[in-house]
N, C-alpha and C positions, 0 to 999 in steps of 0.2 A: 670170914665174910669177904666178899669181893663186890666190885662195882661194875655194872654193865649197862650201857645206854642210859645212864643217869639214875639207875635203881641199884639198891644193895641186895645181894642174895647170900643166903647161907646154905651150904650143902645140908640137906635134911636126912636122906636115907636112900637106900636102894629099894626097888620094888620087892614086895613080899611074894612068896610062892603063890598065894591066892590071887595076886594081881598079875598073873601070867603075862609074859612079855609078847604074846602074839597079838596081832593087829585087831582081831575081833574083840578080844577081851579088853585091850587097852582103849579101843575107841569108845567104850561105854564110860570111860573115866576122863576123856579129853574134851576140852571146850576152848574155843577161841576166846581170848580175853580182849574184847574190843576196847576196854579202858586202858589196858597196858599197850596194846597196839604194836606188838613186835612180830614182824613177819618179813619175808623177802620177796613178796609178790604184791602186785597192785590191788588195793581194795580201799573202800571209802573209810575204813576205820584204822588204817595203818598210820602209826605215829612216828615210827623210827625203823631203820633197817635192822635186820636180824641175820646173824650168821651162826650156825651151829658150831663151827670150828672156833670162831672168835669167842663165843660164849664159854666153851670149855677151856680155852686159853686163859680167859679172864678168871676162871674158877681155880686157877693155879694147879691144874692137874687133878681135880676132884674126879673120883670114879662113881659118884652118886648118880642115881637116876632122877631124884626129886630134889628141888631147891625151893626154899621159902624166901619170898620177897619180904624184906624188912618193912618197906613202906606200907604194904597193904595186907600182909599176913597170909597171903594165898600161896598154895603149893603150885609149882610149875614143873613140867617135864619138857626138856629140850627136844624138839623135832627137827627134821631136816630143813623145813621151810618156815617154821613158826615156833615160838615159845608158847606151849599150850598150858592152860590152867588144868590142874589135876583135881578132879572132884570125886 
C-alpha cells in the first residue's frame, strides 16, 4: 500500500487480455472521477495536482496497471494527465 495526494492505494492487477490496452477498448472502461479530482489540467472538478511519474514513484515501482483506492474502494488506472476510474 502507498499514499498519494492524501489517498491510499493498493496495486491490484494488470489488465487482462480481454481488456486490451488499445485506446479504443480502454476508453470504454475509463471515467473521470470528479470526486477524487486528480488531474494535471484546469477543470472545475480538479481537487489536487496529478503526475503519472510521481504516482508510479509513490507506488514503490509497482508494474500494475490497476490500483484500488482504500478510501473509496474504486479501481483506478493512471493516465498521462489524469488518474482515471476503471469501470
